[in-house]
C-alpha positions in Angstrom: 3.8 93.7 126.9 1.9 97.3 127.6 0.6 98.9 124.7 1.0 102.7 124.5 -1.6 104.6 122.3 -0.8 107.5 120.4 -2.3 109.9 117.9 0.0 111.7 115.6 -0.8 114.0 112.9 0.3 113.2 109.5 3.1 115.3 109.3 5.3 113.5 111.8 5.7 110.8 109.3 8.1 113.2 108.0 10.4 113.0 110.7 11.4 110.4 113.2 9.1 109.2 115.5 10.3 108.8 119.2 9.3 105.4 120.5 9.9 104.4 124.3 11.4 100.9 125.0 9.6 98.5 126.8 6.2 99.2 125.4 4.2 98.3 122.0 3.0 101.4 120.4 -0.3 101.7 118.3 0.1 104.9 116.5 -2.7 106.4 115.0 -2.0 108.8 112.2 -4.7 111.7 111.8 -5.1 112.7 108.7 -5.7 116.4 107.3 -9.2 116.8 105.8 -9.1 118.7 102.5 -12.5 118.9 101.2 -12.8 118.3 97.3 -15.5 121.1 96.1 -17.2 120.3 92.8 -18.6 123.8 90.9 -20.8 123.0 88.3 -21.1 124.8 84.9 -23.9 127.1 83.7 -27.4 125.8 84.1 -25.8 122.8 85.9 -27.2 123.9 89.3 -30.8 123.4 90.5 -32.9 126.4 91.0 -36.1 126.8 92.9 -37.8 130.1 93.7 -36.6 131.6 96.8 -40.3 133.2 97.5 -42.0 130.2 97.7 -39.4 127.4 97.1 -41.2 126.8 93.8 -39.5 124.7 91.1 -37.8 126.8 88.4 -35.0 124.6 86.8 -34.7 121.0 87.1 -33.1 119.3 84.3 -33.1 115.8 86.0 -36.8 116.3 85.9 -37.3 115.9 82.1 -40.5 115.8 81.9 -41.3 119.0 84.0 -38.6 120.7 82.0 -40.1 119.8 79.0 -43.8 121.0 80.1 -42.3 123.8 81.5 -40.1 125.3 78.9 -41.0 123.1 75.7 -44.4 123.8 75.0 -45.5 125.5 72.1 -47.3 128.5 74.2 -44.3 129.0 76.3 -42.4 132.0 74.5 -39.8 134.8 75.2 -42.1 136.3 78.0 -42.9 133.1 79.8 -39.0 131.8 79.8 -38.2 135.3 80.9 -40.5 134.9 84.1 -39.3 131.9 85.1 -35.7 132.6 85.5 -35.9 136.1 86.1 -39.3 137.2 87.2 -41.1 140.7 86.2 -38.7 143.3 86.0 -35.0 143.8 86.6 -32.9 141.2 87.0 -32.4 140.4 91.2 -29.7 138.3 92.6 -32.4 136.8 95.2 -35.0 135.4 92.9 -33.7 132.1 92.5 -32.0 130.2 95.1 -29.9 126.7 94.7 -31.8 123.9 96.2 -30.7 122.8 99.4 -29.2 126.2 100.3 -25.6 124.5 100.5 -25.6 123.6 104.0 -22.1 122.1 105.0 -23.9 119.6 107.1 -26.2 118.2 104.5 -26.1 114.5 104.7 -25.8 114.7 100.6 -23.0 117.2 100.7 -24.7 119.3 98.3 -25.0 116.9 95.4 -29.0 117.3 95.4 -28.1 120.7 94.0 -26.2 119.8 90.6 -27.3 118.1 87.7 -27.2 114.6 88.6 -27.1 113.4 85.0 -24.4 115.2 84.0 -22.4 115.2 87.1 -23.1 111.7 88.6 -20.2 110.5 87.3 -17.4 113.0 88.3 -19.5 112.6 92.0 -18.8 108.6 91.9 -15.1 109.5 91.3 -14.5 112.2 93.8 -16.1 110.1 96.5 -14.3 107.1 95.5 -11.0 108.8 94.8 -8.0 106.3 93.7 -5.1 107.9 94.7 -1.7 106.5 96.2 -1.1 104.9 99.6 1.1 107.6 100.8 -1.9 110.5 99.8 -4.7 107.9 101.2 -2.6 107.8 104.4 -2.0 111.7 104.8 -5.1 113.3 103.9 -9.1 112.2 104.0 -11.0 114.5 100.8 -14.7 114.2 101.2 -16.6 115.1 98.2 -18.9 118.2 98.3 -21.0 120.2 95.7 -21.4 123.7 95.2 -24.4 124.6 93.2 -25.1 128.5 92.6 -27.6 131.0 90.8 -26.2 131.0 87.5 -28.5 133.8 86.6 -26.3 135.9 88.7 -22.5 137.5 88.1 -19.9 135.2 88.8 -18.4 137.8 90.9 -21.9 137.1 93.2 -21.6 133.4 93.0 -17.6 133.7 93.4 -18.6 135.6 96.9 -21.1 132.8 98.0 -18.4 130.0 97.2 -15.6 132.0 99.4 -18.4 131.8 102.2 -19.1 128.3 101.8 -15.7 127.3 101.9 -15.1 129.4 105.4 -18.1 127.8 106.4 -17.0 124.2 105.6 -13.6 124.6 106.9 -15.2 125.7 109.9 -17.5 122.6 110.0 -14.9 120.3 109.6 -12.5 121.8 112.4 -15.3 122.0 114.8 -16.0 118.2 114.2 -12.1 117.6 115.3 -10.5 117.3 111.7 -7.5 119.3 110.9 -9.1 121.3 108.0 -7.2 124.5 106.8 -7.7 123.8 103.0 -9.8 122.8 100.2 -9.4 121.6 96.5 -11.7 122.8 93.4 -12.9 120.8 90.6 -14.9 123.2 88.1 -16.6 122.7 85.1 -17.5 125.4 82.6 -18.7 128.6 83.9 -17.8 127.1 87.2 -14.3 127.8 86.5 -15.1 131.8 86.3 -17.0 131.0 89.7 -14.0 129.4 91.1 -11.4 132.2 90.3 -13.8 134.8 91.4 -13.8 133.4 94.6 -10.1 133.3 94.9 -9.3 136.5 93.3 -11.9 138.8 94.0 -13.4 137.4 97.4 -10.1 136.6 98.7 -10.4 132.7 99.1 -7.0 131.8 97.6 -5.1 131.2 101.1 -7.9 128.8 101.7 -7.5 126.7 98.1 -4.8 124.1 97.7 -5.5 124.1 94.0 -8.2 124.2 90.8 -8.8 121.8 88.1 -11.1 123.3 85.2 -12.7 121.2 82.7 -14.1 123.2 79.7 -13.7 126.9 81.2 -14.7 129.7 78.7 -11.8 131.6 80.2 -12.1 134.7 78.1 -15.5 133.6 76.9 -17.2 132.0 73.8 -18.3 133.6 70.7 -21.1 130.6 70.9 -22.7 133.1 73.6 -22.9 135.6 71.0 -24.3 133.2 68.6 -26.9 131.6 70.4 -28.1 135.4 71.6 -28.5 136.0 67.9 -30.0 132.9 66.4 -30.9 130.6 69.4 -29.4 127.5 70.2 -28.0 125.4 67.3 -29.1 121.9 66.2 -27.1 118.9 65.8 -27.3 116.5 62.8 -25.2 114.3 64.9 -27.9 114.2 67.9 -30.8 115.7 66.1 -33.5 115.0 68.7 -31.6 115.7 71.8 -30.5 118.9 70.4 -34.0 119.7 69.1 -35.4 119.1 72.6 -32.9 121.4 74.2 -33.3 124.0 71.5 -37.0 124.2 72.5 -36.5 124.3 76.1 -33.1 126.8 76.1 -34.4 129.0 73.1 -35.4 128.1 69.5 -34.4 131.5 68.2 -32.6 134.9 69.1 -36.0 136.1 70.1 -36.3 133.7 73.0 -32.9 133.6 74.0 -32.3 137.2 74.4 -35.1 137.4 76.2 -33.9 135.6 79.1 -30.1 136.3 78.6 -30.4 140.0 77.7 -31.2 140.8 81.1 -29.1 138.2 83.0 -25.5 139.2 84.1 -24.3 135.5 84.3 -25.4 134.7 80.9 -23.4 138.0 79.6 -20.3 136.7 81.4 -19.7 134.2 78.9 -19.7 136.4 76.1 -16.0 137.1 74.5 -14.3 139.6 76.7 -11.5 142.0 76.1 -8.9 139.5 76.3 -10.4 137.1 74.2 -8.5 136.3 70.5 -9.4 133.5 68.2 -7.6 130.8 66.9 -5.4 133.2 64.9 -4.7 135.0 68.0 -6.7 138.1 66.5 -9.0 139.9 68.8 -11.5 141.3 66.3 -13.4 137.8 66.3 -16.8 139.3 64.4 -16.6 139.5 60.9 -18.8 140.8 58.0 -17.8 139.6 54.8 -19.0 138.7 51.4 -18.1 135.3 49.6 -15.2 136.9 48.5 -14.3 140.0 51.1 -14.2 140.9 54.5 -15.9 144.1 55.0 -15.2 144.9 58.4 -14.1 143.1 61.5 -14.9 144.1 65.4 -14.1 145.1 67.9 -11.4 147.1 66.1 -10.2 149.0 69.3 -10.4 146.2 72.0 -13.5 146.9 73.3 -16.4 144.4 72.8 -18.8 146.1 75.0 -18.7 149.5 73.5 -18.4 148.3 69.7 -20.6 145.3 70.0 -22.8 144.8 72.9 -23.6 148.2 73.6 -24.4 148.9 69.7 -27.7 149.6 69.3 -28.2 150.0 65.5 -25.7 148.4 63.7 -25.9 145.2 61.9 -23.2 143.2 64.2 -25.0 144.5 67.2 -25.4 141.7 70.0 -29.3 142.8 71.0 -32.1 144.1 69.2 -33.7 146.6 71.7 -37.1 145.4 70.7 -36.6 142.0 71.9 -35.8 142.9 75.3 -38.9 142.3 77.9 -39.9 142.6 81.6 -41.4 146.1 81.0 -43.3 148.2 78.1 -40.7 150.9 78.5 -38.3 150.1 75.9 -35.6 152.6 77.2 -36.0 151.1 80.8 -35.2 147.9 79.0 -32.2 148.8 77.5 -31.2 150.8 80.9 -31.6 147.2 82.7 -29.5 145.6 79.7 -26.7 147.8 80.1 -26.7 147.2 83.9 -26.5 143.6 83.5 -23.8 144.2 80.8 -21.8 146.4 83.2 -21.9 143.8 85.8 -20.2 141.4 83.3 -17.8 143.7 81.8 -16.6 144.7 85.4 -16.4 141.2 86.3 -14.3 140.6 83.2 -12.1 143.4 83.7 -11.3 142.5 87.6 -10.5 139.3 87.1 -8.6 139.5 84.1 -6.3 136.5 83.3 -5.3 135.9 87.2 -5.7 132.3 87.9 -4.4 130.3 91.2 -0.7 129.5 91.3 -1.8 125.7 91.1 -4.1 125.2 87.9 -4.7 122.1 86.0 -6.7 122.8 82.5 -8.7 120.2 81.0 -10.3 121.3 77.6 -12.5 119.1 74.9 -11.1 119.5 71.2 -12.0 117.7 67.8 -15.7 119.3 67.5 -16.7 122.4 65.2 -17.0 125.3 67.3 -17.9 128.9 66.9 -14.5 130.6 67.8 -14.8 133.6 65.5 -18.4 135.1 64.2 -19.0 135.5 60.4 -22.0 137.5 59.2 -21.9 136.7 55.3 -23.6 139.2 52.9 -25.6 138.1 50.0 -28.1 139.9 47.7 -32.0 138.8 48.1 -35.3 140.0 47.0 -37.3 141.1 50.2 -40.8 140.6 50.4 -41.5 141.6 53.9 -40.0 140.3 57.5 -41.1 139.5 61.1 -39.8 137.6 63.8 -40.3 134.3 64.2 -41.0 132.8 61.1 -38.7 130.8 59.0 -40.1 131.5 55.2 -40.0 135.8 55.0 -37.4 136.1 52.2 -37.1 134.6 48.6 -33.5 134.1 48.0 -32.9 135.1 44.3 -29.9 133.5 42.2 -26.5 134.0 44.0 -25.0 137.5 43.5 -22.1 139.2 44.7 -22.4 142.6 46.7 -20.3 145.1 45.4 -17.0 145.0 47.4 -17.0 148.8 48.0 -20.1 148.1 50.5 -19.1 150.3 53.6 -20.6 148.5 56.7 -21.3 151.7 58.4 -23.6 152.7 55.6 -25.8 149.7 56.4 -29.1 151.1 56.8 -31.3 149.1 59.7 -34.2 147.3 58.7 -36.2 144.5 60.9 -34.2 141.7 61.6 -35.3 138.1 60.9 -34.6 135.3 63.8 -35.0 131.8 62.5 -34.8 128.7 64.2 -30.9 128.1 64.9 -30.4 130.7 62.3 -30.2 134.2 61.7 -30.9 136.4 58.9 -31.0 140.5 59.0 -32.1 142.2 56.0 -30.5 145.4 55.1 -31.1 148.0 52.2 -27.8 149.7 50.8 -27.9 152.2 47.8 -31.1 150.7 46.2 -30.6 147.0 46.8 -31.4 144.5 49.4 -29.1 142.3 51.2 -29.1 139.3 53.6 -26.3 138.8 56.4 -26.7 135.0 57.3 -24.7 133.8 60.3 -22.1 131.3 58.8 -21.9 127.7 60.6 -19.1 127.0 63.2 -15.6 126.3 61.8 -13.0 126.0 64.4 -11.6 123.7 66.9 -13.3 123.0 70.7 -15.9 120.9 72.3 -18.8 122.7 70.4 -19.8 125.5 72.9 -16.2 126.8 74.1 -13.3 127.1 71.7 -9.8 125.8 72.3 -8.8 129.4 71.9 -10.5 130.7 74.9 -8.3 129.4 77.5 -5.1 129.7 75.6 -3.7 132.8 77.5 -4.2 130.6 80.8 -2.9 127.7 79.4 0.2 129.6 78.2 1.0 130.3 82.0 0.3 126.9 83.3 3.1 123.9 83.2 2.7 121.4 80.5 1.9 118.6 82.6 -1.0 120.3 84.2 -2.9 120.9 81.2 -4.7 118.8 78.8 -7.3 118.0 76.3 -9.2 115.6 75.1 -10.7 114.7 71.1 -13.3 114.3 70.5 -15.3 115.6 73.8 -18.3 117.9 74.0 -19.2 120.4 76.3 -22.0 119.7 78.3 -21.2 115.8 79.0 -17.7 116.7 79.4 -17.8 115.8 83.3 -19.3 111.9 82.1 -15.8 111.5 80.1 -13.5 108.8 81.2 -10.6 110.9 80.2 -11.6 113.8 82.1 -12.1 111.6 85.2 -8.7 110.0 84.8 -7.0 113.8 84.6 -9.1 114.7 87.4 -7.7 111.9 89.4 -4.2 112.4 88.5 -4.2 116.2 89.2 -5.6 115.8 92.8 -3.1 113.0 93.4 -0.1 115.1 92.2 -1.2 118.3 94.0 -1.6 116.2 97.2 1.7 114.8 96.6 3.0 118.4 96.0 1.5 119.3 99.4 3.4 116.1 101.3 6.8 117.7 99.6 6.1 121.1 100.6 5.5 120.3 104.0 8.8 118.3 104.3 10.6 121.5 102.8 9.0 123.2 105.4 9.9 120.9 108.6 13.7 120.7 107.0 13.6 124.4 106.9 12.6 124.6 110.6 14.8 121.9 111.9 18.0 123.5 110.1 16.8 127.3 111.9 16.7 125.6 115.0 19.8 123.7 114.9 21.2 127.1 113.8 19.8 128.8 116.6 21.3 126.2 119.1 24.6 126.5 117.7 24.9 130.0 118.3 26.9 131.0 121.0 
């Protein structure tokens, strides 16, 4: 018996396939190629100097990372120069390793932090789905690294370009490719939403899965710019090393993040509300009373981030480096902050119509900031030393203390702590950042993505307890959620195609029956 060979698109499986009698038929189904693109979080992309291709940030190379950023003689100035160079932040100072070449044999995975993301890579490259999905779709797994010092707006533009290039690459290779799926971690969620909303990639994206996205920001970003990266009693050694590398105190963290649009984009934005659904997430308190809350008028940029003098300001201008001209350094900070603010404003609470959320919970997390005032005897205060103050017996500040009367004195930035000495009406007060006390993944509070989750069907949103922020993509619960979400999304794509085919058939029948 003669054999007739045919190749059909997967959509033909949704209708009756006409077969000629008297022949055996060898039918090959051509699946649709839908690349799955993984977008990592901040500091999850490997960065090199664009000018000389020198290694700058590679957390997989732990010896190099500790030697460059963790030595005793690597202070704020050297850390800033590594990420920002001298002068104002430039979008083109650093570049992701590998350059996100769509034809790369590694499909971009050389440009992301392997220790954090090798588990999700393995899962995406060996995706377990239904037989129906496996027959209809091919889902090659790619990674998109990005320069996380830049605004997510700029990284979103780069992602949108990458999506178009990737679709063209597969189409030119003979595949049917029109759409992609995005899987994100942390800041990568902001980049993905930016690519869709602000760079026009929505039509090319079938759906998005977000893990641990700081959708409206995270107060931990404020906390770290005041006190440095926190230490964990549960994992003291690793958290101590991380703090030495990323910033032991507010002086080091501010020197780097103060001129970094990407870092500033992680601050709580105008849409942020805490677990109590209150927009005033920063409080100055005593042991018995709240003296003031900010932002009072829903504008954290004006009331907190651009504030140069008050106790609750984000940045001490003296800690901004890159130039000896303090006014110029402050102007650079304002320019970087404006990029973050305009990004927050333009993105708003928009999300892709087919979005899944998976968040961590069960760990103490900053969802509000509490600066607690107490009496103290002040000898003298400088930056970078832990024993500059002598605490007196616990006394309560007067309940009538008005925060706007606090006169500025030098701030003290302790390792993992923050003290602000203030002199009021003949008395000395110390303001101390209080420990985290809300629910989340240790970095992003559960409240950050609440407004987006409320707009998402219940079966597309879940959380795991406990699940810490940085290793979230290693968690088996995360991997299971992503696999299920991709499978559900592709089943939905099949259902949509079947519905569209049925509509066309009915329209064709109606046309034929019309005299």
